[in-house]
N, C-alpha and C positions, 0 to 999 in steps of 0.2 A: 133220603133220596138226594143224590148228588146233583146240584143245580148247575148243569153245564151251560156255558155260553153258547150262543147260536153257532152252528156248524162244528162244534167240538166233537160230537159223536161221529159226524161224517168224516172228520179228519182222523179220528181213532181208527175207523174202518179202513180208510185209505192207507194209513200207515201200516196196518196189519197186512193188507193185501200186497203192499210193496215189499215188505221186509221179511215176512214170516214164511211164506211158501218157498219150497226149494225147486219144485218141478216146473214152475211157471215163472217166466221173467216178466216183471211188471215195471212200467216206467210212466212218468207223467205224460199226459197228452194235453199240452198247453198249460197255461197258468190258471190255478184255481180262482174262481170268482165267488161272489157272495151267494150265488144260486147254483153253482155247478163246479164239480171237481171230476175231471175225466182222467181215466187210466187206460193204458193200452197193454194188453197181456199177450205175449208171444207163447202160444200153446201148440202142442203137436198137431192139433186139428186145424191150426191157422191162427191168425191174429184176431183178437177181440177187443172191443172198446167198451169200457164200463163208465157210464155217466152216473156219478153219485150225487143225489139230492137229499136234502133233509127236510122232513116235515116237523118243524119246531113247534113245541107246545109248552115248554117250560116257562115261557113268559107269562103264562096264565096260572102259574103255580102259586097258590097262597101258602104262606109259611107261618105256622102258629107260634114258633119260637121267637118271632119278632113282635108279638103283641105286647101290650102294656101288662104289668104284673096282675092287676085286678081282673083283666079279661082272661088271662091265662089261668087264673084261679078258678073261674067259672067253667070255661071251656075245657080245661084239663080234667075236671071231674067227669064231664060227659065223655071225654076221650077214654078215660080208664074204664068207665062203665061199658062203652061200646066194644072194647077189645077184650077186657079181662072176664066179662060175664057174657060170653057169646059162644055160638056153635063152632068157632074156629078151632077149638081144642079137639074136636072130633077128627080133624084132618091130620093130627100129629101121630103118624103111624111108625115113623122111623126114629131111631135114637137121636140122629143129628137134628131132625126137625123138632123133636121134643126138647133137646137142649137149647136150640135157638129160641123156641117159644118161652121157655122158662127164663132165659137170660133177657129176652126182650121185655117180658113182664116185669122182671126185677129192675131193669133200667128205667122203664116208664114210672115205676113206683118211686125210684130214687129221684128222678126228675121232678115228679110232682111233690115230693117232700121238699125239694128246694123251692118250688113255686109257693108252697104253703108258708115257708119261712119268710121269703121275700114279701109275699102278699100280706101276711099278718103283721109283720114289722112295719110295713108302709102304712097300713091302716092305723096302727097304734101311734105312729109318728104324726099322722094327720090329726088324730084325736087330741094329742097333747098340744098341738099348735093352735087348736080351736078352743081357747079358754072360755069363750062366751057360751059354749054349749056343754060346759062341764057337768051340768046336772041332768042332762037329757039321757034317756035310756040308751039311745043310739051311741052317744059318746062313751057311756060306760061299757057297752058291748065292744066298741072299738078298742077301748083301753085293755079289756080282757084279751082280745085277739092279739093285741100288740105284745102283751106279756107272754102269750103262748109262742108267738114268733121268736121272742128273745130266748125263751126256754128251749125251743126246738133248735135254735141256732147256736147252741153251746158249742164251743170250739172243738170238743172231741168228736161230737156227732158230725158237725159241719165239715171237719177235716176229712172224715171217711167218705162222706158224700161227694165232697169236692174232688177227691182223688179218683173216685169211680167215674165221675162225670168228665174228668180230664183225660182218662185213659181211652175211652171209647167215644165215638161220635154220637152222643146222646141227642144233641139238637137235631141231627140228621134223622135219627130214628123217630123223634117226635114229629118232625115235618112229614116224614113218610106216613106215619100212622094217621096224622090229622088229615093230610091230603087224601089218602085212600078212603077214609071215612066220608069226606065231602064228595068224592067222586062216586062212590058206591051209592050214596044217598041222593046224589044229584042236588046238593044244597045250593041255594041261590047265593050269589056273591054280589054284595052291594045293590040289591034289588034288581039285578040283571037276570038273565037266564041261568039255568043250573050249571054247576061246575062241569059236570059230565057233558052236557050239551054243548057248552062253549068249546071244550077241548076237541070233542069229536068232530064238530063242525069245521074247526080250523084244519085238522088233519085231513078231513074228507076233501076240502077244497084243494089242498096241496096235491093229493093223490090224483084227483080227477083231472086237474090241470095237466099233469104229466101223461095220464092215460089218453088224453085227447090229442097229444102230439103224435103225428103219423110216423115220425122218424124212428121210433123205438120198436124193435122187434119183440123184445121180451121185457117184462116188468117184474121186479122182485122187491117185495117189501121186507126189510130187515128190521126186526123189533127186538128190544132188549128190556128186561126187567118189567117195570110197570107199563112200558111201551107195548109189551105183548098184550096186555089187557085192553089197551086202547085199540090196537090193531084188530083183535078178535071182536071187540065191541062194534067196530066200524064194518068189518068185512062180513059179519053175520047178516047185515041188512043191505049191504051194497050189491047192486046188480049192474056192474060195468059191462060195456060191450065186449070186452075181452077179459079173460081171467088173469089173475096174477099168481106169482109164486110167493109163498110166505115163509119166512124164517123167524122162529121164536127162540130167543136165547135167554136162559135163566128166568123162566116165567114163574110168577107167584100164583098162578091160576088155581092150583090145587088148594091152597090156603083160602083164597078169597071166595071160591065157589061155596064154601061152607058158611061164609058170613052174609052172602047176598044171594037170594034165590034167582034174581034176574041174571046174575053172572053165570050161574050154572046153565041156564037156558041159552044164553048167548054163546057159550062154549059149544053146546050141543049143535046149535044152528050153524055155527061157524064150521064145525067139522063136516057138516053136510052141505055147505054152501057151494054153489056152482061158480062163485066168484074166485075160488082158489083152485088152481090146477094142480098144485103140488105144495105140500106143507112139510117143512123140515123143523123138527123140534129138538133143540140141544139143551142138555141139563147136566149137572154134575152132582154127585153125592157129596163132594167136598164143598159145594155151594149151599150154605145153610139157609139161604133166602129163597130157594127155588126148588122145583120138583118137576117131573114130567107133566105136560098138559093133560088133564084127565080125559080119557077116552081117545087120545091121539093115537096110541099104539094100535088100538082096534081098527081105526080107519086108515092109518098110514104107517103100518108096522115097520117097514124097511127104512122109514125116515125119522124114527124116534131114536135118537142117538145119545148115549151117555158119554160124557167127557171125563176121563180120569185125570186128576191133578195131584201133585205132591206138595201142596201149599202148607205153610206152617199154621199152627193153631191161631196165631195172632192175625194172619191174613184172613182166616175164616171168620174170626170174631169181628174184625174191622170192615169186612165186606170187600176186601181186595180180590178175593176169589170170585166174587160175583161180577166184578168189572172185567174179568180176564177173557170173556168170550170174543171180543173184537180182535184179539191177537191169538186165538186158538186155531191151530193149523187145520183141524178137521172141519171147523166152521168155514174157513176161507176156501179150502179145497172144494167143499160142497158148493160154494158160491160160483167158483169157476166152472164146476161141472154143470150147474144149472144153465150157465150162459151157453155152453157148447152142446147141451143135450139135444139130440136130434139133428145135429149138423153144426157147421161153423157159423158163427155170428158174423155176417157181412155188414150188419147194421149195429148201432150201439145197443147195449143192454143196460137198462136203467135199474139202479138199486137205490132204494130210499131208506135212509136210516131213521 
């Protein structure tokens, strides 16, 4: 998961809206601030103003790759068990998703191999430094683990693992896998409320604060990647006074619904939710991290839209294809269409990234 700074996703969307579309002339409407970025679009139906806000939640994102080696040793084992021995493999129906699943599993194993080497070696070094406990069974066990770490870290093996870890963003993959596990299980963080509850509450507050503003005629929620999971999780239960439009871009929902039963139920309830007046789902077969939202085509057939791209294999492997929705013309034109659907927008239309 790419940990973007605050408002970076909002600025990606604004840049795409200004530069990508050909049939709509877009310009800045005032200077962007910490809470608002306004754009004015000159369209055949008339001028429209888009106010872009961001519901930021990445400040609540825990990252496993920054933990101490001994903690990664223990939590990494649970991470592998959660993903490698789970029902998610049932979701792999397409060759690209199968390849992505195999590669992800291989990279997680390579990462954990490195964790074992570092952890065992560190344990052995601590044992050697503690001469007073040389006769204890714990010290002897530590020494054995240290020898394993040295043997596993032989330069030939370590060279191969290091090259693999350097070529692809493995730390990012680990953070995604670990955070997703914590969110789906709603694990508590530092004895506070659950990870899922904290994030959902923060996004809900941001959305409701904007829905309560009387100046906005239409409200559109734009979500990308794991943000689509949070949006569906929130909107499945939300009952605002007026409905919103939802855009889901590159959603991993098909994969995650197999791992978590409540996720499957939330998707179903979101598809039937009166809180959503219109739902556009964009996905790409070249995006190995996403698929169509399950059941979306049945409920919103004309708004389930595949995006064909000609990205290289390297871009698909590194996730660059997954990031491209913000600059995808079909996505942006649909946003403009939403603003003007049913008439010209004489008042601002709010989009929230």
